[in-house]
C-alpha positions as CSV (number, residue, x, y, z in Angstrom):
1,M,-21.2,13.8,17.9
2,K,-20.5,16.7,15.3
3,R,-18.9,14.6,12.8
4,H,-22.5,13.2,12.0
5,Y,-23.6,16.2,11.7
6,A,-20.7,17.7,9.3
7,V,-21.1,14.7,6.8
8,P,-24.4,14.8,6.0
9,V,-24.0,19.0,5.4
10,I,-21.0,18.0,3.5
11,L,-22.7,15.3,1.3
12,L,-25.6,18.1,0.8
13,L,-23.4,20.2,-0.4
14,L,-21.9,17.9,-2.9
15,T,-25.1,17.3,-4.4
16,L,-26.0,20.7,-5.1
17,I,-22.5,22.2,-6.7
18,Y,-23.0,19.4,-8.8
19,F,-25.8,21.3,-11.1
20,P,-24.0,24.5,-11.2
21,L,-20.6,23.0,-12.5
22,R,-22.5,20.6,-14.6
23,D,-23.5,23.3,-16.8
24,H,-20.2,25.0,-16.6
25,G,-19.3,22.1,-19.0
26,V,-15.6,21.6,-17.9
27,L,-16.2,17.8,-17.2
28,E,-18.5,15.2,-18.5
29,P,-21.3,14.9,-16.4
30,K,-20.4,11.2,-15.6
31,Q,-17.0,12.7,-14.8
32,L,-18.4,15.3,-12.6
33,Q,-20.5,12.5,-10.8
34,T,-17.6,10.0,-10.2
35,I,-15.5,12.8,-8.7
36,L,-18.3,14.2,-6.4
37,V,-18.8,10.4,-5.3
38,F,-15.3,9.5,-4.2
39,I,-14.7,13.3,-2.7
40,A,-17.9,11.9,-0.6
41,L,-16.3,8.4,0.1
42,F,-12.5,9.8,1.0
43,F,-14.4,12.3,3.4
44,M,-16.4,10.1,5.0
45,L,-13.9,7.7,5.2
46,A,-11.7,10.3,6.5
47,M,-14.4,11.5,9.5
48,E,-15.1,7.5,10.6
49,Y,-18.9,8.2,10.0
50,R,-19.9,4.8,9.3
51,H,-18.0,1.2,8.8
52,R,-15.2,1.9,5.9
53,T,-17.1,-1.6,4.3
54,V,-20.4,-0.3,4.5
55,V,-19.2,3.2,3.3
56,S,-17.0,1.7,0.3
57,L,-19.9,-0.5,-0.9
58,T,-22.5,1.8,-0.4
59,S,-20.4,4.5,-2.9
60,L,-19.9,1.7,-5.5
61,L,-23.6,1.2,-5.3
62,I,-24.2,4.8,-6.1
63,L,-22.2,4.3,-9.6
64,W,-24.4,1.8,-10.2
65,L,-27.3,3.6,-9.7
66,L,-26.2,6.7,-11.8
67,G,-25.0,4.1,-15.0
68,I,-21.3,4.8,-14.1
69,I,-20.5,1.0,-13.9
70,K,-22.2,-2.2,-14.3
71,G,-21.9,-5.6,-12.9
72,E,-19.6,-6.9,-15.4
73,D,-17.3,-3.5,-14.9
74,M,-17.0,-4.6,-11.1
75,I,-15.7,-7.7,-12.2
76,H,-13.4,-6.4,-14.6
77,Y,-12.0,-3.7,-12.2
78,L,-11.8,-6.3,-9.1
79,D,-8.3,-7.2,-9.4
80,L,-8.4,-10.9,-8.3
81,D,-4.7,-10.8,-8.5
82,V,-4.5,-8.8,-5.7
83,L,-7.2,-10.1,-3.3
84,G,-6.0,-13.9,-4.2
85,L,-2.7,-13.1,-3.4
86,L,-3.7,-11.2,-0.1
87,F,-6.4,-13.8,1.2
88,G,-3.8,-16.6,0.1
89,M,-0.8,-15.1,2.4
90,M,-3.6,-14.3,5.2
91,V,-4.4,-18.0,5.2
92,I,-0.7,-18.8,5.2
93,V,0.1,-16.5,8.3
94,E,-2.5,-17.3,10.1
95,A,-1.6,-21.1,10.1
96,L,1.8,-20.0,11.2
97,R,0.3,-18.1,13.9
98,E,-1.8,-20.7,15.1
99,A,1.0,-23.3,15.1
100,G,3.5,-21.2,17.1
101,F,6.1,-19.8,14.3
102,L,4.8,-16.0,14.8
103,S,5.7,-16.3,18.6
104,I,9.1,-18.4,18.3
105,L,10.2,-15.8,15.8
106,A,9.0,-12.7,18.1
107,G,10.8,-14.5,21.0
108,T,13.9,-14.6,19.2
109,L,14.0,-11.1,17.8
110,T,13.7,-9.8,21.3
111,S,16.3,-12.1,23.0
112,L,18.3,-9.7,20.6
113,G,18.9,-7.1,23.3
114,F,17.1,-4.0,21.6
115,R,17.6,-1.5,24.3
116,K,15.6,1.6,22.6
117,I,12.7,1.7,20.1
118,Y,14.8,2.9,17.4
119,H,17.1,0.3,17.7
120,L,13.8,-2.2,16.9
121,T,12.6,0.7,14.7
122,I,15.5,0.5,12.1
123,A,16.3,-3.3,12.6
124,L,12.9,-4.2,11.0
125,S,13.1,-1.3,8.9
126,L,16.0,-2.4,7.3
127,F,14.3,-5.9,6.9
128,T,11.3,-4.7,5.4
129,F,13.2,-2.6,3.2
130,I,15.4,-5.2,1.6
131,I,12.6,-8.0,1.1
132,S,10.1,-6.0,-0.2
133,A,12.7,-5.5,-2.8
134,L,12.3,-9.0,-3.7
135,L,8.9,-10.3,-2.8
136,P,5.5,-8.9,-3.4
137,N,5.2,-6.0,-0.6
138,A,1.7,-7.0,0.4
139,T,3.1,-10.6,1.2
140,V,5.6,-8.6,3.1
141,M,3.7,-6.8,5.4
142,L,1.2,-9.6,5.7
143,I,3.9,-11.7,7.7
144,I,6.1,-8.5,9.0
145,I,2.8,-6.7,10.7
146,P,2.1,-9.7,13.0
147,M,5.4,-10.5,13.5
148,T,6.1,-6.8,14.7
149,L,3.0,-6.6,17.0
150,G,4.1,-9.8,18.7
151,I,7.4,-8.5,19.6
152,C,5.9,-5.0,20.6
153,E,3.8,-7.1,23.1
154,T,6.4,-9.0,24.2
155,L,8.3,-6.3,25.1
156,N,5.2,-4.3,26.6
157,L,5.8,-1.3,24.1
158,G,1.6,-0.6,23.8
159,R,1.2,2.6,21.8
160,A,5.0,3.2,21.3
161,A,4.3,0.1,18.6
162,V,2.8,2.7,16.4
163,P,5.8,4.3,15.0
164,V,7.6,1.1,14.3
165,L,4.7,-0.1,12.2
166,I,4.4,3.0,10.3
167,A,8.2,3.0,9.5
168,L,8.1,-0.6,8.3
169,S,4.8,0.5,5.9
170,I,6.8,3.1,5.1
171,S,9.9,0.9,4.3
172,S,7.9,-1.8,2.5
173,N,6.6,1.2,-0.2
174,L,9.8,2.3,-0.8
175,G,11.5,-1.2,-0.8
176,G,9.1,-2.1,-3.6
177,L,10.5,0.7,-5.9
178,L,14.1,-0.4,-5.6
179,T,13.5,-3.4,-8.1
180,P,12.0,-4.1,-11.7
181,I,9.8,-6.6,-9.5
182,G,9.0,-4.9,-6.0
183,D,6.3,-2.8,-7.1
184,P,3.2,-3.5,-9.9
185,P,3.5,-0.2,-11.9
186,N,7.7,-1.2,-11.9
187,I,6.7,-4.2,-13.6
188,M,4.8,-2.7,-16.0
189,A,7.7,0.1,-17.0
190,Y,10.1,-2.5,-16.9
191,S,8.3,-4.6,-19.7
192,H,8.2,-1.4,-21.7
193,L,11.7,-0.3,-21.2
194,Q,15.0,-1.7,-23.3
195,I,16.8,-1.7,-20.2
196,S,18.6,-4.9,-18.0
197,F,17.6,-5.6,-14.3
198,I,20.8,-4.1,-13.2
199,G,20.5,-1.2,-15.4
200,F,16.8,-0.6,-13.9
201,I,18.1,-0.9,-10.0
202,L,21.2,1.4,-10.9
203,N,19.3,3.9,-12.3
204,I,16.1,4.0,-9.6
205,G,18.7,2.7,-7.1
206,P,20.3,5.9,-5.5
207,P,17.3,8.3,-5.2
208,T,15.2,5.4,-3.6
209,L,18.1,4.6,-1.1
210,L,18.4,8.1,-0.1
211,I,14.5,8.8,0.0
212,Y,14.7,5.6,2.4
213,V,17.5,7.0,4.5
214,I,15.5,10.6,4.7
215,S,12.1,9.0,5.6
216,L,14.0,6.9,8.3
217,A,15.1,10.4,9.5
218,V,11.6,12.0,9.4
219,I,10.0,9.1,11.6
220,M,12.8,9.3,14.2
221,T,12.3,13.1,14.5
222,L,8.3,13.1,14.3
223,F,8.1,10.1,17.1
224,R,11.6,11.5,19.0
225,R,10.1,10.4,22.4
226,E,9.0,7.1,21.4
227,M,12.6,6.5,19.7
228,T,14.1,7.4,23.3
229,F,12.0,5.0,25.5
230,E,14.1,1.9,26.9
231,I,12.9,-1.5,26.4
232,G,13.7,-5.0,27.4
233,N,13.1,-8.4,27.1
234,K,9.8,-8.6,29.4
235,N,8.5,-11.9,28.9
236,D,6.5,-13.7,31.4
237,G,8.9,-16.4,30.6
238,R,5.9,-18.8,29.5
239,K,6.5,-21.1,26.7
240,P,4.5,-20.3,23.7
241,K,1.8,-22.8,22.8
242,I,3.7,-25.2,19.9
243,E,2.4,-27.5,17.6
244,K,5.3,-29.2,16.3
245,N,4.0,-31.2,13.0
246,F,1.5,-28.2,12.1
247,L,4.2,-25.7,12.2
248,I,6.7,-27.7,10.0
249,I,4.1,-28.0,7.8
250,S,3.1,-24.2,7.7
251,I,6.9,-23.1,7.3
252,L,7.5,-26.0,4.7
253,V,4.5,-24.8,3.0
254,L,5.7,-20.8,3.2
255,T,9.0,-21.6,1.8
256,L,7.0,-23.3,-1.2
257,V,5.2,-20.5,-1.8
258,L,7.9,-17.9,-1.3
259,L,9.9,-20.0,-3.6
260,L,7.5,-20.0,-6.4
261,F,7.4,-16.0,-5.9
262,L,10.9,-16.1,-7.0
263,L,10.7,-18.8,-9.7
264,Q,7.4,-17.3,-11.4
265,D,9.3,-16.5,-14.6
266,I,10.6,-19.9,-15.1
267,T,7.0,-21.7,-13.7
268,G,4.6,-19.0,-15.2
269,I,2.7,-19.5,-12.0
270,S,1.7,-16.1,-10.5
271,P,2.2,-15.1,-7.0
272,S,-1.4,-15.1,-6.7
273,A,-1.7,-18.7,-7.5
274,S,1.3,-19.7,-5.6
275,A,-0.4,-18.3,-2.5
276,L,-3.7,-19.8,-3.0
277,Y,-2.2,-23.4,-3.9
278,G,-0.3,-22.8,-0.7
279,A,-3.4,-21.8,1.4
280,T,-5.6,-24.5,-0.1
281,L,-2.7,-27.2,0.8
282,L,-3.1,-26.0,4.2
283,M,-6.9,-25.8,4.7
284,I,-6.9,-29.8,3.3
285,I,-4.3,-30.7,6.1
286,G,-5.1,-28.3,8.8
287,G,-8.5,-30.3,10.0
288,R,-10.4,-28.2,12.5
289,R,-7.5,-25.8,13.1
290,M,-9.0,-24.4,9.8
291,A,-12.3,-23.4,11.3
292,T,-10.0,-20.9,13.8
293,I,-7.9,-19.7,10.9
294,L,-10.5,-18.7,8.7
295,R,-12.2,-17.0,11.1
296,E,-9.2,-14.6,11.7
297,V,-8.8,-13.5,7.9
298,N,-9.1,-9.9,7.7
299,W,-12.7,-10.6,4.9
300,D,-14.0,-7.0,5.7
301,L,-10.1,-5.9,4.6
302,L,-10.6,-7.6,1.5
303,I,-14.1,-6.1,1.1
304,F,-12.7,-2.8,1.3
305,L,-9.5,-3.3,-0.7
306,G,-11.8,-4.9,-3.4
307,S,-13.9,-1.8,-3.7
308,I,-11.3,0.8,-3.3
309,L,-10.2,-1.2,-6.6
310,I,-13.3,-0.8,-8.4
311,F,-14.1,2.6,-7.9
312,S,-10.0,3.4,-9.0
313,G,-11.3,1.6,-12.0
314,S,-14.4,3.5,-12.6
315,L,-12.4,6.8,-12.7
316,E,-10.2,4.9,-15.2
317,K,-13.4,4.1,-17.4
318,V,-15.0,7.6,-17.1
319,G,-11.6,9.0,-18.6
320,I,-10.5,11.0,-15.5
321,L,-6.7,9.6,-15.4
322,H,-6.9,10.3,-19.3
323,L,-7.7,13.8,-18.7
324,L,-5.3,14.1,-16.4
325,A,-2.5,12.6,-18.6
326,Q,-3.4,15.3,-21.4
327,I,-3.2,18.2,-18.6
328,I,0.4,17.1,-18.1
329,S,1.6,17.0,-21.6
330,K,0.2,20.0,-23.0
331,S,1.2,22.3,-19.8
332,T,4.8,22.0,-19.5
333,H,5.8,22.7,-23.1
334,G,8.5,19.8,-22.9
335,N,10.5,21.8,-19.9
336,P,12.7,18.7,-18.0
337,H,12.3,21.3,-14.5
338,T,8.7,21.5,-15.5
339,L,8.5,18.0,-16.4
340,T,10.0,16.9,-13.2
341,T,7.8,18.8,-11.0
342,L,4.8,18.1,-12.5
343,I,5.2,14.2,-12.9
344,A,6.7,14.1,-9.6
345,W,4.0,16.5,-7.5
346,L,0.9,14.9,-9.6
347,S,1.9,11.5,-10.0
348,S,2.6,11.1,-5.9
349,L,-0.7,12.9,-5.5
350,V,-3.1,10.7,-7.8
351,S,-1.5,7.6,-6.2
352,A,-2.3,9.0,-3.2
353,L,-5.8,9.0,-4.0
354,V,-6.6,5.9,-6.7
355,D,-4.9,2.9,-7.0
356,N,-1.5,3.6,-9.3
357,I,-1.8,0.7,-11.5
358,P,-4.7,1.8,-13.6
359,Y,-2.9,5.1,-13.5
360,A,0.1,3.9,-14.8
361,A,-1.1,2.0,-17.2
362,V,-2.6,5.6,-18.7
363,M,0.9,7.4,-17.9
364,I,3.4,4.9,-19.3
365,P,2.6,6.0,-22.8
366,V,2.6,9.4,-22.0
367,I,6.0,9.3,-20.7
368,D,7.4,7.5,-23.0
369,E,6.1,10.6,-25.7
370,L,7.6,13.1,-23.3
371,V,10.7,11.5,-22.8
372,S,11.0,11.0,-26.5
373,L,10.4,14.8,-27.4
374,T,12.5,15.9,-24.5
375,G,15.4,13.2,-24.6
376,Y,15.2,13.2,-20.5
377,Y,15.3,9.4,-19.8
378,E,15.2,10.5,-16.0
379,L,11.7,11.1,-16.1
380,W,10.9,7.5,-16.2
381,W,12.5,7.4,-12.5
382,V,10.8,10.1,-11.2
383,F,7.4,9.2,-12.3
384,L,8.0,5.4,-10.7
385,I,9.2,6.5,-7.1
386,S,6.7,9.3,-7.5
387,V,4.0,6.8,-8.1
388,G,5.6,4.9,-5.5
389,L,5.8,7.7,-2.6
390,G,2.0,8.4,-3.1
391,G,1.2,4.9,-1.3
392,I,2.5,6.6,1.8
393,A,0.7,9.4,1.6
394,T,-3.3,7.9,3.0
395,P,-4.5,4.5,4.6
396,I,-5.9,3.7,1.3
397,A,-3.0,4.8,-1.0
398,S,-1.3,0.9,-1.2
399,V,-1.8,-2.4,0.1
400,P,1.1,-1.8,2.7
401,S,-0.5,1.4,3.9
402,L,-3.9,-0.2,4.4
403,L,-2.7,-3.1,5.9
404,T,-0.8,-1.0,8.2
405,Y,-3.9,1.3,9.0
406,S,-6.0,-1.7,9.6
407,A,-4.0,-3.3,12.3
408,L,-3.5,0.2,14.1
409,R,-7.1,0.7,13.9
410,D,-7.7,-2.9,15.6
411,K,-5.0,-2.8,17.9
412,F,-5.0,0.7,18.9
413,E,-8.1,2.3,17.8
414,F,-5.8,4.5,15.8
415,K,-8.4,7.1,13.5
416,F,-8.0,7.6,9.5
417,L,-7.1,11.1,10.3
418,D,-4.3,10.4,12.5
419,F,-2.6,8.1,10.1
420,M,-3.1,10.7,7.4
421,K,-1.7,13.5,9.0
422,I,1.8,11.7,9.7
423,G,1.4,10.1,6.0
424,L,0.9,13.8,4.6
425,I,3.9,15.1,6.6
426,V,6.2,12.1,5.4
427,W,5.0,12.6,1.7
428,V,5.4,16.0,1.3
429,I,9.1,15.3,2.8
430,L,10.2,12.7,0.5
431,I,8.3,14.1,-2.5
432,L,9.8,17.7,-2.1
433,S,13.5,15.6,-2.0
434,L,13.0,13.6,-4.9
435,N,11.9,16.9,-6.9
436,L,15.2,18.7,-5.7
437,Y,16.9,15.8,-6.5
438,Y,16.6,15.4,-10.1
439,L,16.4,19.3,-10.4
440,L,19.7,19.6,-9.2
441,L,21.5,16.4,-10.9
């Protein structure tokens, strides 16, 4: 009950400090208001004061009442590509689950005979890391999370499944850094840089692979007791319910959607459109099954993610992100070591709190100018990797983290702060490793 008293007190304090801060004149009133509302939002999410959807929508309502954002702003900042991709893949994955595909896949993997949890963690982590470099990591996690939960249920792992899922979330975030198509900031920077596809990988690959190995070591250390647990195939022998015809159709639709992802440059069809085409086809074919499938779609997650995207857009609109870019460019005086440290820590910190797409859009011209002034080309890779690492720190920092936290919360009543404690430890170690890598390079 303590948190129910603490939250109103904190909200009252944030309201009271607005007036002296406003009179101080460092920030414009709307900038200060947006920052204080964001602090309140983050605090209530961390304390789990109310349902996350209620908290996020209430925060948007406050921004609207303050005149910071309007209805058209909400539509503008609501990234329908992200939400469409998530919804479409949710429908496809639920259709596969309904047809029995995930049960078959889980049974196949458990038959491989993993003896300890760390064997399972490393195998699934490598798979997730590689696939996330080739496909949108949101899509990968929508498939890998239910599959992993199915494996863990088959093996009766209970809460020992927590470190496995956290390792997969981190692997997906890092895998997206490996190629120009794995993460939205990478795509944006790649279109700006005069560099080949292979050249991009050769530059960003070595530090990314090193950080990935370090991340696995950190997870193994943090969960060393769970990782040594003996496991075995404890399936009770019951065969999963399979709907053969619907299973074949669902697999064909998933295969078609994945092919469209890979052929995006040729077809011109965006990943979100591909996922929605596949979901629509299944809804037409699925018949009565679709009522069950649509009930299983995580609607509150879609609403919450949409709210966070709009809130990130409001920070961009009032000029907070642009202000950060100016601070970076003015405070480093062109020193490569200072630039590396500031870009690494500040970019990852900002990306841990807000959506990294608007931040990347603001910062790419700044990085381009800093590289031109200093000749320090490696600053591009410091920036892109640090932006990706920010997605590890908090449950709202990236789609893979949000999907993982949502699954852990629903399945194991895993708290926001529990996820954040682990995320912050891993984040600090990885961003420190990145910083040292480029300082010693």
